[in-house]
DSSP file (Angstrom, degrees, kcal/mol; ACC not computed):
  #  RESIDUE AA STRUCTURE BP1 BP2  ACC     N-H-->O    O-->H-N    N-H-->O    O-->H-N    TCO  KAPPA ALPHA  PHI   PSI    X-CA   Y-CA   Z-CA
    1    1 A M              0   0    0      0, 0.0     5,-0.0     0, 0.0     2,-0.0   0.000 360.0 360.0 360.0 136.5   18.8    1.7   -9.3
    2    2 A K     >  -     0   0    0      1,-0.1     4,-2.0     4,-0.0     5,-0.1  -0.295 360.0-116.8 -65.3 150.3   20.1   -0.3   -6.3
    3    3 A R  H  > S+     0   0    0      2,-0.2     4,-2.2     1,-0.2     5,-0.1   0.823 115.6  56.9 -58.1 -35.1   19.1   -4.0   -6.3
    4    4 A E  H  > S+     0   0    0      1,-0.2     4,-2.6     2,-0.2    -1,-0.2   0.949 106.6  49.3 -60.7 -50.6   17.1   -3.5   -3.1
    5    5 A Q  H  > S+     0   0    0      1,-0.2     4,-2.4     2,-0.2    -2,-0.2   0.879 109.4  51.9 -55.5 -42.9   15.0   -0.8   -4.8
    6    6 A Q  H  X S+     0   0    0     -4,-2.0     4,-2.3     1,-0.2    -1,-0.2   0.910 109.6  49.4 -63.3 -44.5   14.4   -3.1   -7.7
    7    7 A A  H  X S+     0   0    0     -4,-2.2     4,-1.6     2,-0.2    -1,-0.2   0.871 112.1  47.3 -61.5 -38.0   13.2   -5.8   -5.4
    8    8 A V  H  X S+     0   0    0     -4,-2.6     4,-1.8     1,-0.2    -2,-0.2   0.936 112.7  48.9 -69.5 -39.4   10.8   -3.5   -3.6
    9    9 A Q  H  < S+     0   0    0     -4,-2.4    -2,-0.2     1,-0.2    -1,-0.2   0.869 113.4  47.4 -67.7 -38.3    9.4   -2.1   -6.8
   10   10 A A  H  < S+     0   0    0     -4,-2.3     4,-0.5     1,-0.2    -1,-0.2   0.818 118.3  41.3 -74.4 -26.8    8.9   -5.6   -8.2
   11   11 A A  H  X S+     0   0    0     -4,-1.6     4,-3.2    -5,-0.2     5,-0.4   0.733  94.0  81.1 -93.7 -19.3    7.3   -6.9   -5.0
   12   12 A V  H  X S+     0   0    0     -4,-1.8     4,-2.7     1,-0.2    -1,-0.1   0.922  90.4  48.1 -60.0 -50.0    5.1   -4.0   -4.1
   13   13 A P  H  4>S+     0   0    0      0, 0.0     5,-0.6     0, 0.0     4,-0.3   0.914 118.6  41.0 -59.7 -41.6    2.1   -4.7   -6.5
   14   14 A E  H >45S+     0   0    0     -4,-0.5     3,-1.0     1,-0.2    -2,-0.2   0.894 116.9  47.7 -69.7 -37.5    1.9   -8.3   -5.4
   15   15 A A  H 3<5S+     0   0    0     -4,-3.2    -3,-0.2     1,-0.3    -1,-0.2   0.807  99.9  69.0 -77.9 -28.4    2.5   -7.6   -1.7
   16   16 A A  T 3<5S-     0   0    0     -4,-2.7    -1,-0.3    -5,-0.4    -2,-0.2   0.668  94.8-140.9 -69.0 -11.2    0.0   -4.8   -1.7
   17   17 A G  T X>5 +     0   0    0     -3,-1.0     3,-1.0    -4,-0.3     4,-1.0   0.643  48.0 148.0  71.3  17.5   -2.7   -7.2   -2.1
   18   18 A M  H >>< +     0   0    0     -5,-0.6     3,-0.7     1,-0.2     4,-0.7   0.858  66.9  61.1 -55.0 -39.7   -4.8   -5.1   -4.5
   19   19 A P  H >> S+     0   0    0      0, 0.0     3,-1.1     0, 0.0     4,-0.7   0.877 100.6  59.3 -54.6 -33.6   -6.2   -8.0   -6.4
   20   20 A L  H X> S+     0   0    0     -3,-1.0     4,-1.1     1,-0.3     3,-1.1   0.852  95.1  64.5 -61.3 -37.9   -7.7   -9.1   -3.0
   21   21 A L  H << S+     0   0    0     -4,-1.0    -1,-0.3    -3,-0.7     6,-0.2   0.700  88.6  63.7 -62.3 -20.4   -9.5   -5.9   -2.8
   22   22 A Q  H << S+     0   0    0     -3,-1.1    -1,-0.3    -4,-0.7    -2,-0.2   0.819 107.9  44.3 -64.5 -33.6  -11.5   -6.7   -5.8
   23   23 A D  H << S+     0   0    0     -3,-1.1    -2,-0.2    -4,-0.7    -1,-0.2   0.678 113.2  53.1 -80.7 -21.1  -13.0   -9.6   -3.7
   24   24 A L    ><  +     0   0    0     -4,-1.1     3,-1.4     1,-0.1    -1,-0.2  -0.760  63.0 172.8-117.8  82.3  -13.5   -7.4   -0.5
   25   25 A P  T 3  S+     0   0    0      0, 0.0    -1,-0.1     0, 0.0    -4,-0.1   0.639  76.1  54.6 -72.2 -11.9  -15.5   -4.3   -1.6
   26   26 A R  T 3  S+     0   0    0      2,-0.0     2,-0.2    29,-0.0    -5,-0.0   0.449  94.8  87.9-101.2   4.9  -16.0   -3.0    1.8
   27   27 A H    <   -     0   0    0     -3,-1.4     2,-0.3    -6,-0.2    -3,-0.1  -0.631  58.9-153.0 -97.5 157.3  -12.3   -3.0    2.7
   28   28 A K        -     0   0    0     -2,-0.2     2,-0.5     2,-0.0    28,-0.2  -0.930  10.5-137.7-122.6 150.6   -9.6   -0.3    2.1
   29   29 A L  E     -a   56   0A   0     26,-2.2    28,-3.0    -2,-0.3     2,-0.5  -0.964  17.2-169.6-107.4 116.0   -5.9   -0.6    1.7
   30   30 A V  E     -a   57   0A   0     -2,-0.5     2,-0.6    26,-0.2    28,-0.2  -0.942   4.9-176.2-107.1 125.2   -3.7    1.9    3.5
   31   31 A I  E     -     0   0A   0     26,-2.5    29,-0.6    -2,-0.5     2,-0.2  -0.889  11.1-165.9-117.8  97.0    0.0    2.1    2.7
   32   32 A A  E     +a   60   0A   0     -2,-0.6     2,-0.3    26,-0.1    26,-0.0  -0.558  38.5  71.1 -85.1 148.8    1.9    4.5    4.9
   33   33 A G  S    S-     0   0    0     27,-1.2     2,-0.4    -2,-0.2    -2,-0.1  -0.859  89.0 -20.3 139.6-170.6    5.3    5.7    4.1
   34   34 A D        -     0   0    0     -2,-0.3     3,-0.5    26,-0.2    26,-0.1  -0.493  49.5-175.0 -72.8 120.0    7.4    7.9    1.8
   35   35 A K        +     0   0    0     -2,-0.4    -1,-0.2     1,-0.2     6,-0.1   0.207  64.1  89.8-106.9  17.5    5.2    8.3   -1.3
   36   36 A S        +     0   0    0      4,-0.1    -1,-0.2     3,-0.0     2,-0.2   0.562  66.5  97.2 -85.9  -2.3    7.8   10.2   -3.3
   37   37 A H  S >> S-     0   0    0     -3,-0.5     3,-1.6     1,-0.1     4,-0.7  -0.490  87.2-117.1 -80.1 153.4    9.2    7.0   -4.7
   38   38 A T  H 3> S+     0   0    0      1,-0.3     4,-1.8     2,-0.2     3,-0.3   0.750 109.3  68.8 -57.7 -25.3    8.0    5.9   -8.2
   39   39 A Y  H 3> S+     0   0    0      1,-0.2     4,-1.8     2,-0.2    -1,-0.3   0.672  87.8  67.2 -75.5 -14.3    6.4    2.8   -6.9
   40   40 A A  H <> S+     0   0    0     -3,-1.6     4,-2.1     2,-0.2    -1,-0.2   0.956 104.6  42.4 -59.3 -49.4    3.9    5.0   -5.2
   41   41 A Q  H  X S+     0   0    0     -4,-0.7     4,-2.9    -3,-0.3    -2,-0.2   0.872 112.4  55.0 -61.1 -39.8    2.6    6.0   -8.6
   42   42 A E  H  X S+     0   0    0     -4,-1.8     4,-2.4     1,-0.2    -1,-0.2   0.886 106.0  52.7 -62.6 -34.4    2.9    2.3   -9.8
   43   43 A I  H  X S+     0   0    0     -4,-1.8     4,-2.4     2,-0.2    -1,-0.2   0.942 111.9  43.4 -65.8 -48.7    0.7    1.3   -6.9
   44   44 A M  H  X S+     0   0    0     -4,-2.1     4,-1.8     1,-0.2    -2,-0.2   0.850 111.3  56.0 -74.6 -29.2   -2.0    3.8   -7.8
   45   45 A D  H  X S+     0   0    0     -4,-2.9     4,-2.2     2,-0.2     3,-0.2   0.965 110.7  45.0 -58.1 -50.2   -1.7    2.9  -11.5
   46   46 A L  H  X S+     0   0    0     -4,-2.4     4,-1.5     1,-0.2    -2,-0.2   0.836 111.5  52.7 -64.0 -37.3   -2.4   -0.7  -10.7
   47   47 A A  H  <>S+     0   0    0     -4,-2.4     5,-3.1     1,-0.2     6,-1.5   0.814 109.4  48.1 -65.6 -31.7   -5.2    0.2   -8.4
   48   48 A G  H ><5S+     0   0    0     -4,-1.8     3,-0.8     4,-0.2    -2,-0.2   0.905 109.5  51.7 -71.8 -44.0   -6.8    2.2  -11.1
   49   49 A K  H 3<5S+     0   0    0     -4,-2.2    -2,-0.2     1,-0.3    -1,-0.2   0.843 114.3  46.0 -64.1 -29.5   -6.4   -0.7  -13.7
   50   50 A L  T 3<5S-     0   0    0     -4,-1.5    -1,-0.3    -5,-0.2    -2,-0.2   0.615 115.1-118.5 -90.6 -11.1   -8.1   -3.1  -11.1
   51   51 A G  T < 5S+     0   0    0     -3,-0.8    -3,-0.2    -4,-0.4    -2,-0.1   0.800  88.0 105.0  79.6  25.6  -10.8   -0.5  -10.3
   52   52 A V    > < +     0   0    0     -5,-3.1     3,-3.4    -6,-0.1     4,-0.3   0.284  32.9 111.9-116.9   3.9   -9.9   -0.2   -6.7
   53   53 A A  G >  S+     0   0    0     -6,-1.5     3,-1.2     1,-0.3    -5,-0.2   0.796  71.1  64.8 -53.4 -30.3   -8.2    3.2   -6.7
   54   54 A D  G 3  S+     0   0    0      1,-0.3    -1,-0.3    -7,-0.2    -2,-0.1   0.659 109.4  42.2 -64.2 -15.9  -11.0    4.7   -4.6
   55   55 A R  G <  S+     0   0    0     -3,-3.4   -26,-2.2    -8,-0.1     2,-0.5   0.285  91.3  90.1-119.4  13.0  -10.0    2.4   -1.8
   56   56 A V  E <   -a   29   0A   0     -3,-1.2     2,-0.5    -4,-0.3   -26,-0.2  -0.947  57.8-169.4-104.7 125.1   -6.3    2.5   -1.9
   57   57 A I  E     -a   30   0A   0    -28,-3.0   -26,-2.5    -2,-0.5    -3,-0.0  -0.967  14.9-174.7-124.3 126.0   -5.0    5.3    0.4
   58   58 A L  E     +     0   0A   0     -2,-0.5   -26,-0.1   -28,-0.2   -28,-0.1  -0.836  11.9 170.5-120.4  87.7   -1.3    6.4    0.4
   59   59 A P  E     -     0   0A   0      0, 0.0   -27,-0.1     0, 0.0    -1,-0.1   0.555  36.8-133.5 -79.3  -6.5   -1.2    9.0    3.3
   60   60 A G  E     -a   32   0A   0    -29,-0.6   -27,-1.2   -26,-0.1   -26,-0.2  -0.483  63.4  -5.7  83.2-164.3    2.6    9.3    3.3
   61   61 A P  S    S-     0   0    0      0, 0.0     2,-0.4     0, 0.0   -26,-0.0  -0.358  75.1-148.7 -62.4 146.1    4.5    9.2    6.6
   62   62 A V        -     0   0    0      1,-0.0    -2,-0.0     2,-0.0   -30,-0.0  -0.933  10.5-118.2-118.7 141.3    2.2    8.9    9.6
   63   63 A M     >  -     0   0    0     -2,-0.4     4,-2.3     1,-0.1     5,-0.1  -0.209  36.3-103.3 -63.5 167.4    2.7   10.3   13.2
   64   64 A E  H  > S+     0   0    0      2,-0.2     4,-2.5     1,-0.2     5,-0.2   0.910 121.8  54.3 -65.6 -43.2    2.8    7.8   16.1
   65   65 A T  H  > S+     0   0    0      1,-0.2     4,-2.0     2,-0.2    -1,-0.2   0.895 112.0  43.7 -57.8 -41.4   -0.7    8.8   17.1
   66   66 A E  H  > S+     0   0    0      2,-0.2     4,-2.7     1,-0.2    -1,-0.2   0.851 110.9  55.1 -73.6 -31.7   -2.0    8.0   13.7
   67   67 A K  H  X S+     0   0    0     -4,-2.3     4,-2.6     1,-0.2    -2,-0.2   0.912 107.4  50.0 -61.5 -41.4    0.0    4.9   13.5
   68   68 A L  H  X S+     0   0    0     -4,-2.5     4,-2.9     2,-0.2    -2,-0.2   0.936 110.9  49.7 -64.6 -44.3   -1.6    3.7   16.8
   69   69 A W  H  X S+     0   0    0     -4,-2.0     4,-1.7     1,-0.2    -2,-0.2   0.944 110.8  49.9 -57.2 -48.6   -5.1    4.5   15.4
   70   70 A L  H  X S+     0   0    0     -4,-2.7     4,-1.1     1,-0.2    -1,-0.2   0.914 112.5  46.0 -56.3 -45.6   -4.3    2.6   12.2
   71   71 A F  H  < S+     0   0    0     -4,-2.6     3,-0.3     1,-0.2    -1,-0.2   0.906 114.3  50.1 -68.0 -38.7   -3.1   -0.5   14.1
   72   72 A T  H  < S+     0   0    0     -4,-2.9    -1,-0.2     1,-0.2    -2,-0.2   0.818 117.6  37.3 -64.9 -29.1   -6.0   -0.4   16.4
   73   73 A N  H  < S+     0   0    0     -4,-1.7    -1,-0.2    -5,-0.2    -2,-0.2   0.398  94.0 100.1-103.4  -5.1   -8.6   -0.1   13.6
   74   74 A C     <  -     0   0    0     -4,-1.1     3,-0.1    -3,-0.3    -3,-0.0  -0.402  56.7-151.9 -81.9 161.2   -7.1   -2.4   10.9
   75   75 A Q  S    S+     0   0    0      1,-0.4     2,-0.3    -2,-0.1    -1,-0.1   0.551  84.8  17.6-105.2 -15.5   -8.2   -5.9   10.3
   76   76 A A        -     0   0    0      2,-0.0     2,-0.4     0, 0.0    -1,-0.4  -0.989  66.0-161.8-153.9 148.6   -4.9   -7.1    8.9
   77   77 A F        -     0   0    0     -2,-0.3     2,-0.4    -3,-0.1    -6,-0.0  -0.998   3.5-169.2-133.2 139.3   -1.4   -5.6    9.1
   78   78 A L        -     0   0    0     -2,-0.4    -2,-0.0     2,-0.0   -63,-0.0  -0.994   6.1-171.0-129.3 136.5    1.7   -6.3    6.9
   79   79 A F        -     0   0    0     -2,-0.4    -2,-0.0     2,-0.0     0, 0.0  -0.729  13.9-160.6-124.3  80.5    5.1   -5.3    7.7
   80   80 A P        +     0   0    0      0, 0.0     2,-0.3     0, 0.0    -2,-0.0  -0.280  14.1 174.4 -67.1 144.2    7.4   -6.0    4.6
   81   81 A S              0   0    0      1,-0.0    -2,-0.0     0, 0.0     0, 0.0  -0.983 360.0 360.0-143.2 152.3   11.1   -6.1    5.2
   82   82 A L              0   0    0     -2,-0.3    -1,-0.0     0, 0.0   -75,-0.0   0.386 360.0 360.0 -94.2 360.0   14.2   -7.0    2.9
């Protein structure tokens, strides 16, 4: 596994903000992007352990129109980069 992949996998659970979802019961977390990586399952596993899996959405890649809707209707936006 490449160092960059390891860094992403290590950072995703913390960066995803799922513990915060426990304190914000009316909010959902949407993480768009390629969900074929193993960290997608790690995210859902962590969400299940924290009891927030019903509010974590991994739609996969989104089209520009969907992206615009998500940006317009979100309360917070995070764009991680390495």
